[in-house]
Legacy VTK file of the C-alpha trace (Angstrom):
# vtk DataFile Version 3.0
C-alpha trace
ASCII
DATASET POLYDATA
POINTS 313 float
-6.335 -4.596 29.316
-5.681 -0.898 28.959
-6.097 0.360 25.363
-2.737 0.608 23.630
-2.542 4.156 22.284
0.998 4.838 23.461
3.010 5.614 20.311
0.271 7.646 18.598
-0.851 9.489 21.719
2.729 10.226 22.715
3.550 11.555 19.265
0.474 13.749 19.388
1.216 15.155 22.860
4.764 16.036 21.857
3.909 17.446 18.457
1.015 19.571 19.675
3.566 21.610 21.583
5.002 22.732 18.251
3.567 25.710 16.377
1.177 24.708 13.598
2.170 25.462 10.056
-0.155 28.123 8.714
-2.143 27.027 5.679
-3.369 29.968 3.660
-6.536 28.069 2.667
-7.501 26.917 6.201
-9.269 29.714 8.109
-8.569 29.504 11.836
-12.265 29.296 12.751
-13.293 26.573 10.314
-14.546 23.220 11.654
-11.539 21.233 10.404
-8.731 23.681 11.257
-7.589 21.982 14.457
-7.817 18.520 12.850
-5.693 19.617 9.902
-3.112 21.100 12.278
-2.974 17.926 14.394
-2.566 15.665 11.379
0.095 17.905 9.898
2.033 18.092 13.172
1.779 14.330 13.682
3.160 13.713 10.186
0.040 11.981 8.863
-1.017 14.633 6.352
1.122 17.125 4.502
0.187 20.253 2.628
-0.422 20.157 -1.101
2.099 22.992 -1.422
4.311 24.933 0.947
1.332 26.833 2.392
-1.878 25.145 1.159
-3.860 22.229 2.524
-6.561 21.955 -0.204
-9.347 20.994 2.237
-11.940 20.446 -0.506
-9.719 18.230 -2.662
-11.021 14.670 -3.106
-8.789 12.118 -1.402
-7.227 9.399 -3.549
-6.613 5.808 -2.551
-2.871 6.494 -2.655
-3.346 9.169 0.011
-5.422 6.840 2.195
-2.842 4.073 1.838
-0.037 6.496 2.712
-1.860 7.681 5.826
-2.451 4.068 6.888
1.221 3.236 6.372
2.224 6.236 8.510
-0.221 5.197 11.249
1.183 1.672 11.246
4.762 2.920 11.272
4.124 5.259 14.201
2.282 2.531 16.095
5.352 0.312 15.819
7.579 3.054 17.199
8.619 4.838 14.023
8.437 8.563 13.526
9.051 11.012 10.735
9.165 9.787 7.156
8.396 6.219 6.143
11.361 3.950 5.420
12.672 4.206 1.882
11.750 1.358 -0.441
14.824 -0.646 -1.509
16.304 0.170 -4.897
15.876 -3.503 -5.803
12.096 -3.368 -5.345
10.420 -3.783 -8.715
13.555 -5.088 -10.420
14.310 -8.521 -11.831
17.115 -10.302 -13.613
18.208 -13.529 -15.247
21.588 -14.603 -13.886
24.231 -17.234 -14.546
24.933 -19.792 -11.774
27.948 -17.652 -10.849
25.731 -14.595 -10.386
26.555 -12.671 -13.558
23.537 -10.727 -14.854
22.425 -11.815 -18.326
19.318 -9.649 -18.571
17.806 -7.011 -16.274
14.194 -5.831 -16.283
11.771 -3.979 -14.037
8.089 -3.605 -13.348
8.192 -0.181 -15.007
10.184 -1.409 -18.028
7.720 -1.814 -20.878
10.394 -2.809 -23.386
10.590 -6.393 -22.175
6.816 -6.995 -21.802
7.070 -9.660 -19.133
4.508 -12.482 -19.188
4.347 -15.885 -17.547
2.272 -19.052 -17.360
2.340 -22.498 -15.774
2.336 -25.458 -18.156
-0.011 -28.445 -17.861
2.665 -31.028 -17.083
2.979 -32.768 -13.727
4.536 -31.272 -11.724
3.575 -27.964 -13.322
6.407 -25.611 -14.199
6.649 -21.863 -14.609
7.457 -20.367 -18.004
8.446 -16.686 -17.978
8.865 -14.802 -21.255
10.614 -11.515 -21.914
10.670 -9.571 -25.158
14.181 -8.518 -26.154
15.794 -6.681 -29.025
17.716 -8.490 -31.745
21.084 -7.839 -30.108
19.880 -9.182 -26.741
18.253 -12.142 -28.475
21.519 -13.098 -30.156
23.500 -12.716 -26.946
20.982 -14.742 -24.921
20.554 -17.619 -27.392
22.960 -20.239 -26.035
24.579 -22.673 -28.405
23.930 -26.340 -27.735
20.616 -25.973 -25.881
19.140 -24.194 -22.892
21.508 -22.522 -20.423
21.245 -23.028 -16.667
20.220 -19.761 -14.958
18.442 -18.309 -11.947
15.543 -15.843 -11.718
15.799 -12.885 -9.336
12.915 -10.631 -8.255
13.281 -7.694 -5.858
16.891 -8.656 -5.257
16.082 -12.223 -4.129
16.718 -15.428 -6.070
13.297 -17.064 -6.374
13.779 -19.878 -8.893
16.406 -21.758 -10.840
15.860 -23.098 -14.338
16.890 -22.832 -17.946
17.040 -20.045 -20.531
16.430 -20.475 -24.254
14.822 -18.650 -27.180
11.029 -18.925 -27.162
9.707 -21.641 -29.443
7.252 -19.350 -31.242
9.898 -17.697 -33.402
9.475 -14.236 -31.841
12.163 -12.105 -30.270
11.418 -13.492 -26.840
13.597 -15.272 -24.332
11.946 -17.983 -22.239
12.897 -18.926 -18.703
11.633 -22.403 -17.745
11.790 -23.311 -14.063
13.482 -26.540 -13.000
11.308 -29.490 -11.982
10.149 -29.916 -8.395
10.748 -26.392 -7.086
8.960 -24.658 -4.235
7.172 -21.576 -5.618
6.508 -19.835 -2.308
9.288 -17.268 -2.754
8.327 -16.666 -6.383
4.676 -15.914 -5.579
5.633 -13.729 -2.618
8.093 -11.622 -4.578
5.938 -11.498 -7.723
2.989 -10.080 -5.767
5.292 -7.282 -4.653
7.184 -6.899 -7.943
4.238 -6.363 -10.305
2.643 -3.317 -8.628
5.935 -1.617 -7.717
5.597 2.036 -8.788
8.306 3.924 -10.598
11.173 5.430 -8.659
10.310 8.968 -7.730
6.552 8.357 -7.555
5.449 10.020 -4.342
3.709 6.994 -2.781
6.372 4.385 -3.658
7.647 4.148 -0.059
4.117 3.851 1.337
3.182 1.067 -1.055
6.352 -0.850 -0.257
5.758 -0.471 3.494
2.097 -1.501 3.173
3.020 -4.678 1.288
5.909 -5.577 3.557
3.795 -5.214 6.721
0.618 -6.948 5.586
-1.568 -3.864 5.177
-2.446 -4.961 1.650
-3.237 -8.606 2.323
-6.935 -8.048 1.572
-6.357 -5.658 -1.332
-6.480 -6.643 -5.031
-3.092 -6.798 -6.739
-4.004 -4.085 -9.268
-5.412 -1.509 -6.871
-6.305 1.804 -8.619
-4.240 4.058 -6.362
-4.802 7.199 -8.416
-8.610 6.842 -8.181
-10.719 8.621 -5.520
-10.983 6.701 -2.239
-14.323 5.816 -0.682
-15.313 6.013 2.970
-15.423 2.224 3.055
-11.850 1.990 1.766
-10.697 4.502 4.364
-12.203 2.323 7.088
-10.546 -0.814 5.726
-7.123 0.815 5.632
-7.406 2.258 9.150
-8.358 -1.155 10.526
-5.473 -2.801 8.668
-2.969 -0.283 10.035
-3.664 -0.555 13.759
-4.292 -3.388 16.249
-7.817 -4.026 17.544
-7.067 -2.577 20.982
-6.718 0.869 19.407
-10.485 0.814 18.836
-12.168 0.218 22.213
-15.950 0.658 22.093
-17.235 3.830 23.733
-20.838 3.362 22.573
-23.607 0.764 22.535
-24.398 1.283 18.850
-25.717 -2.025 17.482
-26.843 -1.203 13.935
-26.528 1.276 11.085
-29.083 2.285 8.441
-27.089 1.122 5.417
-24.455 -1.437 6.403
-23.871 -4.449 8.609
-20.128 -4.543 7.997
-18.474 -5.482 11.323
-15.403 -3.365 10.602
-17.515 -0.275 10.000
-19.430 -0.925 13.225
-16.115 -1.211 15.068
-15.126 2.277 13.911
-18.554 3.712 14.798
-18.483 2.120 18.251
-14.983 3.505 18.766
-16.233 6.996 17.904
-14.075 7.400 14.801
-16.820 7.328 12.170
-19.999 9.311 12.818
-21.956 9.037 9.569
-22.949 11.586 6.943
-26.389 12.571 8.268
-28.538 12.669 11.404
-29.406 8.986 11.000
-25.743 7.942 11.053
-25.795 6.727 7.438
-22.373 5.380 6.533
-22.494 5.944 2.728
-19.538 3.649 2.163
-19.234 4.413 -1.555
-19.063 8.157 -1.028
-15.723 9.876 -1.571
-14.245 12.231 1.009
-12.302 15.457 1.115
-8.997 16.159 2.798
-10.865 18.112 5.471
-13.062 15.099 6.227
-10.035 12.817 6.233
-8.288 15.103 8.733
-11.321 14.983 11.057
-11.362 11.174 11.036
-7.603 10.922 11.576
-7.714 13.382 14.468
-10.126 11.004 16.238
-7.765 8.108 15.552
-4.864 10.087 17.035
-6.672 11.501 20.046
-9.260 9.351 21.913
-10.551 12.515 23.603
-11.978 13.650 20.276
-13.945 10.475 19.606
-17.715 10.808 19.374
-20.037 8.615 21.426
-23.195 7.572 19.578
-25.902 5.015 20.301
-28.724 3.496 18.296
-31.247 6.012 19.653
-29.032 8.932 18.531
LINES 1 314
313 0 1 2 3 4 5 6 7 8 9 10 11 12 13 14 15 16 17 18 19 20 21 22 23 24 25 26 27 28 29 30 31 32 33 34 35 36 37 38 39 40 41 42 43 44 45 46 47 48 49 50 51 52 53 54 55 56 57 58 59 60 61 62 63 64 65 66 67 68 69 70 71 72 73 74 75 76 77 78 79 80 81 82 83 84 85 86 87 88 89 90 91 92 93 94 95 96 97 98 99 100 101 102 103 104 105 106 107 108 109 110 111 112 113 114 115 116 117 118 119 120 121 122 123 124 125 126 127 128 129 130 131 132 133 134 135 136 137 138 139 140 141 142 143 144 145 146 147 148 149 150 151 152 153 154 155 156 157 158 159 160 161 162 163 164 165 166 167 168 169 170 171 172 173 174 175 176 177 178 179 180 181 182 183 184 185 186 187 188 189 190 191 192 193 194 195 196 197 198 199 200 201 202 203 204 205 206 207 208 209 210 211 212 213 214 215 216 217 218 219 220 221 222 223 224 225 226 227 228 229 230 231 232 233 234 235 236 237 238 239 240 241 242 243 244 245 246 247 248 249 250 251 252 253 254 255 256 257 258 259 260 261 262 263 264 265 266 267 268 269 270 271 272 273 274 275 276 277 278 279 280 281 282 283 284 285 286 287 288 289 290 291 292 293 294 295 296 297 298 299 300 301 302 303 304 305 306 307 308 309 310 311 312
């Protein structure tokens, strides 16, 4: 079957007809200049200011994730900016059966200090606790026993149950799920709710897109997005963003000096990774600069730029 490069290659061919934005810190004759221009024109990388690219700046995991989300979005036919994360993402509430909101909270709201656990009864039930102030505690302490309520995460009702003051005497309200519920929706929405970044954080849309489209299925829930990204992490995100037929082998390379990872070999065989020395050493734990990232992404965008290596080389 013919390799499926259509959306990315088409975007590149159209965008290369546009004049490149001039970055004051990217000399025209430097080795990464054309790669930076291609990535900027294709919407994968942006400048760090109106006229700077910061080629020597270490790339963070948030930047790698954002690039992967943009690759995935373009591959599926999107162009321009990523879709905006819903306002409801990272929000939660306790509601009455009629839908009235009793208490609202969010993943960025430290005042309510959300915690939860499953009890040891059979069948096991979820207990979710929220710290409240004295006024909220009084308003949410129903007379005559626990009140029937529902739990909403990210705008979706995930569980029904009962609300009552916590039994430990603290200013906490406890939601206890009803017996015999299916927790699939709760776990799905919780895994998205907990890491939701604050509104206005620059990579919020990318993180939402990555979670919604399965790019983060193999990532830990508490990923350190502000930390420097490694070459290995870049490879993982590229592979998660695009289908396998975007990486046809153009080389007979069968081994590397320092890794046997099949995903890394896929990117070497496709001519996207070339190693950090004459031996083709991968150096998966090494960080990378924005210039290096641009060079890799240019090979992803344009198969003509991919580098053919073999074991002898």
